[in-house]
N, C-alpha and C positions, 0 to 999 in steps of 0.2 A: 317027693324029689327037691333037693339043692339046684335053683338054676347054678350053669356052667360060669364060674371066677377066675376060668383060664386068661394070662391074657399073654401079649407077644411083645419083645422088644425090641425096636428098628435103631441101632447105633447110626450116627451119622456125622463125619468126621473130616474136618479138613489136613487131608493127610499132607497134600504139597505146599503150604501156606497157609494166610487168613484166607478164611469163606464168610460168606453171609447165610445162613441158613434161612428160609422165608417158610414160615408155613400159611396157606390159600384155601381157601378164599380171605382169612380174616385176619390178612399183613399181619401178623407177629412174626418180630425177626431178633436173629440171634446171630451174633459175633463172636466166630472160633478164630482163637491164633491157632499159627502151627501146631497140628498133634494131637489139638483137642477136640474134647467131639462133645456130644448130648446125645441122650435115647428118646425115644418115640415110645412110650407108653400107649399099645391098644389091644382092643378086644380081636383077636387073630380072625373071626369069619372078615372081616372087615378089611385085609392085609393084602387080597388080592386086587381092593377098588383102591388102592392108594396109587398114586404118580409122583416118581421122584424124578427130576429133573436135574442134571449137574452140571454145569458151564464153568470155567476156568476160573470164579473166581466166588461161586456160588453154588448153594442147593436150593432148591426148589421145591416144595412139599404138599401137593394139592391130596386133602382130607376132603372122605366123601361123609354124604348123609352127616351135612352142620344140623347143628342143635339133637340128633339124632342116640350121640355116646359123647362118652368124654374120652380125651386126649390128654395123655399126660407126658409133658416134656420134662426129664431128669436130669441132673447135672450126673457130672463120674463119679459122685459118691454116689446113687440114687437117689436124692434129695428131690422135690417136686420143685421146679422154679416156674410151668407153668403151668394150667389145665387151658387147655381150648374146647368149648363148647360147652 
């Protein structure tokens, strides 16, 4: 039997103006302009453990289980721009 290779994508957008998106606990930061976005691709089984906090000029994304899974950050064209862990 083949392992499950399904992925989930979470879109993170700066809808109301420029915003910083910070991935913790690693501290990786992306700065987005108004209406720009990035996408976090991850194993769907981990999604319930992802914590997202939003404030006036930023988004903080706390990722679970460092070292046990890859989290991939994609640009709007679905190209990989970062791999976390």
